[in-house]
C-alpha positions in Angstrom: 142.6 101.5 42.4 143.0 105.3 42.2 144.2 106.8 45.5 142.3 110.1 44.9 139.1 110.5 46.8 136.0 111.0 44.7 132.6 112.2 46.0 129.2 111.9 44.4 125.8 113.5 44.5 122.8 112.7 42.4 119.5 114.3 41.4 115.9 113.2 40.7 112.8 115.4 40.0 109.5 115.7 41.8 106.6 114.2 39.9 104.4 117.0 41.1 106.3 120.2 40.4 109.5 119.1 38.8 111.8 120.4 41.5 114.7 118.5 43.0 114.2 115.7 45.5 116.3 115.0 48.5 116.3 112.0 50.8 114.4 112.7 54.0 115.7 110.9 57.1 112.4 111.4 59.0 110.2 109.6 56.4 113.0 107.5 54.9 111.8 108.5 51.5 112.4 111.3 49.0 111.0 114.7 49.7 110.6 117.6 47.3 112.6 120.7 48.2 109.9 123.0 46.9 106.4 121.5 47.5 107.2 119.0 50.2 105.8 116.1 48.2 106.9 112.6 49.4 108.0 110.1 46.9 108.4 106.6 48.3 111.6 104.6 47.9 111.7 100.8 47.5 113.6 99.2 50.3 115.2 95.9 49.7 117.4 93.8 51.9 118.1 90.9 49.5 121.7 91.9 48.6 124.3 89.1 48.7 127.8 89.2 50.2 130.7 88.4 47.8 133.4 85.8 48.1 136.8 87.3 48.6 137.9 85.9 45.2 135.3 88.0 43.4 137.3 91.2 44.0 139.9 89.9 41.6 137.4 89.3 38.8 136.1 92.9 38.7 132.5 91.7 38.6 131.1 95.0 39.8 128.5 97.2 38.2 129.7 100.7 37.4 127.9 103.8 38.6 126.1 105.3 35.5 125.4 108.7 34.0 128.3 110.6 35.6 128.1 114.2 34.4 131.0 116.2 35.7 133.9 116.2 38.2 134.8 119.3 40.3 138.0 119.4 42.3 138.6 121.3 45.6 141.9 123.1 45.2 142.3 123.4 49.0 142.2 119.7 50.1 142.1 117.9 46.7 138.6 116.3 47.1 137.1 115.3 43.8 133.3 115.8 43.6 131.4 113.9 41.0 128.0 115.6 40.4 124.9 114.0 38.8 123.0 117.2 38.2 122.3 118.4 41.8 125.1 120.5 43.3 123.7 120.4 46.8 126.4 122.6 48.3 128.8 125.3 47.1 131.5 124.3 49.5 133.7 121.2 50.1 132.2 119.0 52.8 135.7 118.5 54.2 137.4 121.9 54.2 134.5 124.3 53.3 136.4 125.6 50.3 134.5 126.3 47.0 134.5 123.7 44.2 136.8 124.7 41.4 138.4 123.2 38.2 136.1 121.0 36.2 137.7 117.7 35.2 136.9 114.7 32.9 134.2 112.3 34.0 135.3 109.3 36.2 133.5 106.0 36.6 132.7 104.5 40.0 131.6 101.2 41.5 128.0 100.9 42.9 127.9 100.1 46.6 126.2 96.8 47.6 124.3 98.3 50.6 123.6 101.6 52.3 122.6 102.5 55.9 120.4 105.6 55.4 120.6 108.7 57.6 118.1 108.3 60.4 117.8 111.9 61.4 118.4 115.4 59.9 120.8 118.2 60.7 118.5 119.8 63.2 118.2 116.6 65.2 122.0 116.1 64.8 122.6 119.4 66.6 120.2 118.4 69.4 121.9 115.0 69.9 125.3 116.6 69.9 124.4 119.0 72.7 122.8 116.3 74.8 125.8 114.0 74.5 128.2 116.8 75.2 126.4 117.5 78.5 127.1 113.9 79.6 130.9 114.2 79.0 132.3 114.7 82.5 135.6 116.3 81.6 134.2 118.9 79.2 134.1 122.4 80.9 130.7 123.5 82.0 131.1 126.8 80.1 131.5 124.8 76.9 128.4 122.7 77.6 126.3 125.7 78.2 127.4 127.9 75.2 128.5 125.5 72.5 126.8 125.6 69.1 127.9 123.2 66.4 128.5 124.7 63.0 128.8 123.5 59.4 126.8 120.3 60.0 127.1 118.2 56.8 125.9 114.7 56.1 128.4 112.5 54.2 128.2 108.8 53.3 131.7 107.3 53.7 132.8 104.0 52.1 133.3 101.0 54.4 133.9 97.3 53.6 132.4 94.8 56.0 133.9 91.3 56.3 132.9 87.9 57.5 135.1 84.9 58.1 135.5 81.6 60.0 138.6 81.5 62.0 140.6 78.6 63.6 143.4 79.7 65.8 146.3 77.7 67.4 147.9 79.5 70.3 150.5 79.3 73.1 151.8 81.7 75.7 152.8 82.5 79.2 150.6 84.4 81.7 151.5 86.0 85.0 149.4 85.8 88.1 149.6 86.5 91.9 148.4 84.0 94.5 146.8 84.7 97.9 150.2 85.1 99.5 151.1 87.8 96.9 153.6 85.5 95.3 154.2 86.0 91.5 153.7 82.9 89.4 153.8 82.1 85.7 151.9 79.4 83.9 151.9 78.3 80.3 148.8 78.1 78.1 148.2 76.4 74.7 145.3 75.2 72.6 143.0 75.9 69.7 140.0 78.3 69.4 137.3 78.8 66.7 135.3 81.9 66.0 132.9 83.2 63.4 133.1 86.9 62.7 130.4 88.9 61.0 130.3 92.5 59.7 133.8 93.6 60.7 133.6 97.2 59.4 136.7 98.8 57.9 136.5 102.4 56.7 137.9 103.3 53.3 137.7 107.1 53.5 140.4 109.6 52.8 139.4 111.7 55.8 137.9 109.4 58.4 140.4 107.0 60.0 139.6 103.6 61.5 140.5 105.0 64.9 137.9 107.8 64.4 135.3 105.4 63.1 135.6 103.2 66.1 134.6 106.1 68.4 131.2 106.2 66.7 130.6 102.5 66.2 128.6 100.4 66.1 126.4 100.6 63.1 123.5 98.2 63.1 124.2 96.3 59.9 120.8 94.5 60.1 119.3 97.8 58.9 121.4 97.9 55.7 119.4 98.3 52.6 120.2 97.3 49.0 121.8 100.4 47.5 119.5 102.7 45.6 120.6 106.2 44.4 117.5 107.8 46.0 119.0 107.1 49.5 121.9 109.4 48.8 119.9 112.2 47.1 121.3 115.6 48.3 124.2 114.0 50.2 127.9 113.5 49.4 129.1 110.0 48.8 132.9 109.5 49.1 134.5 107.0 46.9 136.8 104.4 48.4 140.4 105.5 49.0 142.6 102.5 49.7 143.2 99.2 47.9 140.8 96.4 48.8 143.6 94.1 50.0 144.6 96.8 52.6 141.1 96.7 54.0 141.1 92.9 54.0 144.3 92.9 56.0 143.0 95.4 58.5 139.8 93.4 59.0 141.8 90.2 59.6 143.9 92.0 62.2 140.8 93.1 64.0 139.4 89.6 63.8 142.7 88.3 65.3 142.3 90.7 68.2 138.8 89.5 68.8 140.1 85.9 68.9 142.9 86.8 71.2 140.6 88.5 73.7 138.3 85.5 73.7 141.2 83.2 74.3 142.6 85.2 77.2 139.2 85.7 78.8 139.2 81.9 79.6 142.1 82.4 82.0 142.6 84.2 85.3 145.8 86.3 85.1 147.4 89.7 85.9 149.4 90.2 82.7 150.6 88.5 79.5 154.3 87.7 79.4 154.2 85.9 76.0 151.5 85.1 73.5 151.7 83.8 69.9 148.8 82.7 67.7 148.4 81.4 64.2 145.0 81.9 62.5 143.5 80.2 59.5 140.7 82.1 57.7 138.0 80.4 55.7 134.6 81.3 54.1 135.7 84.9 53.8 133.1 87.2 52.4 132.8 91.0 51.9 130.3 93.7 51.2 130.9 97.3 50.0 128.8 99.6 52.1 128.3 103.3 52.5 127.5 104.5 56.0 126.2 107.9 57.2 128.2 110.4 59.3 127.6 114.0 60.2 130.6 116.3 60.2 130.5 119.4 62.3 132.8 121.8 64.3 132.5 124.1 67.2 134.7 126.7 68.9 135.7 127.1 72.6 138.1 129.7 73.8 139.2 130.5 70.3 140.1 126.9 69.5 138.3 124.9 66.8 137.2 121.3 67.4 136.0 118.9 64.7 133.4 116.2 65.5 131.9 113.3 63.6 128.5 111.7 64.4 127.1 108.3 63.6 124.2 109.2 61.2 122.3 106.1 62.3 122.7 106.2 66.1 123.8 109.8 66.9 127.0 108.7 68.7 129.7 111.3 68.6 133.5 111.1 68.4 136.4 113.5 68.2 138.5 115.7 70.4 136.8 117.9 73.0 138.0 120.6 75.4 139.1 119.3 78.8 138.6 120.9 82.2 142.0 120.9 84.0 140.2 121.2 87.4 138.1 118.0 86.8 141.3 116.1 85.7 143.1 117.2 88.9 140.1 116.3 90.9 140.0 112.8 89.5 143.8 112.3 90.1 143.4 113.5 93.7 140.5 111.2 94.2 142.5 108.2 92.9 145.4 109.1 95.2 143.1 109.1 98.2 141.6 105.7 97.2 145.1 104.2 96.8 146.3 105.7 100.1 143.2 104.3 101.9 143.9 100.8 100.4 147.5 100.9 101.5 146.5 102.0 104.9 143.9 99.3 105.4 146.4 96.7 104.1 149.0 97.9 106.6 146.8 97.7 109.7 145.2 94.4 108.8 
């Protein structure tokens, strides 16, 4: 699998005036950029998940009618255009597209989660969420204005599996007399995991994606090019097996948390677990994010937003005063607890 990232945009024409159509998040249909005419999109949810073995067989339909490939010289993003060049700048670094290359094939996604709101609404949601972040300085909350808001569909594989785990370990606890004790645990545990989402983007890491999760996978729609009209679609970056391993590790963590939740303990001294996976299935999805940035005190901050729920993630400015206030508050609480323990 090619490690270079490849992005796509496609174009259809209005039946009324012949102008370009773009997906409209408000109506969940296509909308003419000139006359505003709405063209309905067929929405299907009858897509099937694939068995893990299918990825080795290459039984995927290729994306058709690729016209040209443009490469961003600044960050290396490769943009595959199908007639509608919706933007003159790279969605990742804002540089101009340069250097036309040979056409490249791609694989059609199984499902898409469409954008549920437009750029104007994205700005409103960003400001509202920023106001609820306690440690962000008040001056930032009042004056911030997000810029360069761009909608991008990123690739993500979702995985299902049945898991049977055999575990053993040693946990630490403290009794009513404040005596430290250790006890051994062992047993088996079964779990069924659904839709464990693993990003496959060259720019969005799994850590960043987790900050804006979850996506409601129940609203996934069978992929149709109309849903990405006017948006960038990034091609998968990593090998499929790397995504599978990442999904299995996340599933193991879920199993471990469920196992430990059965016990009352202070800390884990030792823990080992062996997991057997069965009935493993996958689905190739594209999910919507908005990218944006803002400045505060001459420093630039990059933010991503879940294009379905509006949840934001990224780094934000921090008020030192509020941090110190929190630390001082915890010191007072601890001191009060120690004092009450001493006099009792």
